[in-house]
C-alpha positions, 0 to 999 in steps of 0.5 A, a space after each residue: 419538944 418531947 413525944 407524948 407517950 403512954 408507953 415506950 416507943 422503939 425507933 430502929 433501923 436495919 442495914 441488910 443484904 438487899 431489899 427482898 423482904 422474904 429472902 434478904 437478911 439483917 446485917 446491922 440493927 440499931 434500936 433507940 427506945 424512948 420511954 414516956 418519962 423521956 428516958 432513952 436506951 439504945 443498942 446497936 448490933 452487927 449481925 452475921 446474916 449467914 448468907 453472902 452480902 452482895 457487893 451492891 449492898 456493901 457499897 451502900 452501908 459499908 458492911 462486908 462479909 469479913 466484918 460480920 463473920 464472927 458476929 452473932 446471928 439474928 437467931 442468937 440476938 432474937 430473944 433480946 431484941 424481942 424482949 426490948 420491943 415487946 409492948 412497944 410502938 415502933 417507928 422508923 424511916 420507911 419502916 412501914 414498907 421495909 424495916 418492920 416487915 423484914 424484922 417480922 420475917 427475921 423474928 419469925 424465922 427465929 421461932 418468935 411470933 410477931 404482930 402489931 395488933 396492940 401496937 402502932 407504927 410511925 413512919 417518919 419518911 411518910 410524914 416527911 414525904 407528905 410535907 417536904 418530899 426529900 431523903 433522910 439526909 436532906 430531911 436532917 438538914 431541913 428539919 434539924 439544920 445539921 449534916 448527917 454524918 455516917 449516913 447509911 449506918 444504922 445508928 446514925 440513921 436511927 438517931 437522925 430519924 428520932 430527931 427529925 420526928 421531934 423537929 416535925 412536931 415542932 414545925 407542923 401545928 396540924 400534926 397531933 403529938 400522939 402515937 395514934 395520930 402520928 401512926 395514922 398520918 404516916 400510913 398510906 393505907 391500911 394493910 393486913 400484912 406488913 409487906 402490902 400483899 393483903 390490904 383492907 378495903 373500905 368495909 374493913 375486909 382483907 383484899 389481895 393487892 396482887 395477881 389475878 385476884 387483885 382487889 377481891 376479898 380474901 374470903 371470896 377467893 378462898 371460897 372460890 379457889 381453896 387451893 390458892 392459899 396452899 399455893 401461897 403458903 408454899 411459894 416465896 411470900 413473906 412468913 407474916 403474909 402467910 400467917 395472916 392468910 392462915 388466920 383468915 382461913 381459920 377464921 372462916 372455918 371456925 363454927 360460930 355459936 349463932 350458927 344452926 347445926 346445918 351451918 356448923 356442919 357446912 363450916 366444918 366441911 369448908 374447913 377440910 376443903 380449904 386445907 
């Protein structure tokens, strides 16, 4: 079984200092790039996170502070990583909720913009949980009939994830072998940001998923309380979430060609009020 691809797809896995998307850092990243012709390229890097690796994290992945102290920082690796994934779809295990949001944060901290507007994301864990309700190691045993050697190592986890997806396509006739279909099936719900602070409602409007404005549209909240965006921009939220909210604010503030002069003036006033 081969993936039906129209462009390259990058499978990747991160080992990190913790699970906080906004504040934790990458200590290892493995990438497996699969091309439409079936060719594959892979790279793995240890990363100096420039912060202390907690013992609890080391207990999971085995990466110590001493092991990464002489390794490159993510900022040093970011241009190469960005070049590899540019124009590609992305896939991973629990990647929609963790790996993609954290990768976006690291790239943006390195001064490299990141979005998925022209890409699809496949989360193999979601397909797995919808079908079998297991962990990665159990999934590898269930689908591939193998023991996962080196679990919690980024390279082993990345290659196992790729093999599991191929086996899933072999097993389930009702899952279409296309990136679009796999992306849709492996997504719990549509998000405007990676971390899930901003969701999309049935009308395709951005809504808050947290706090006192949970369930309300972002535009409605910004009109009612312009200072709320300023609070978020200065608080400990992921950079990509802040970017999405900034774009919504700018979209609201931009005069439209179909507006009357009075409406354009009102929109211009609103722009300054939202700052």
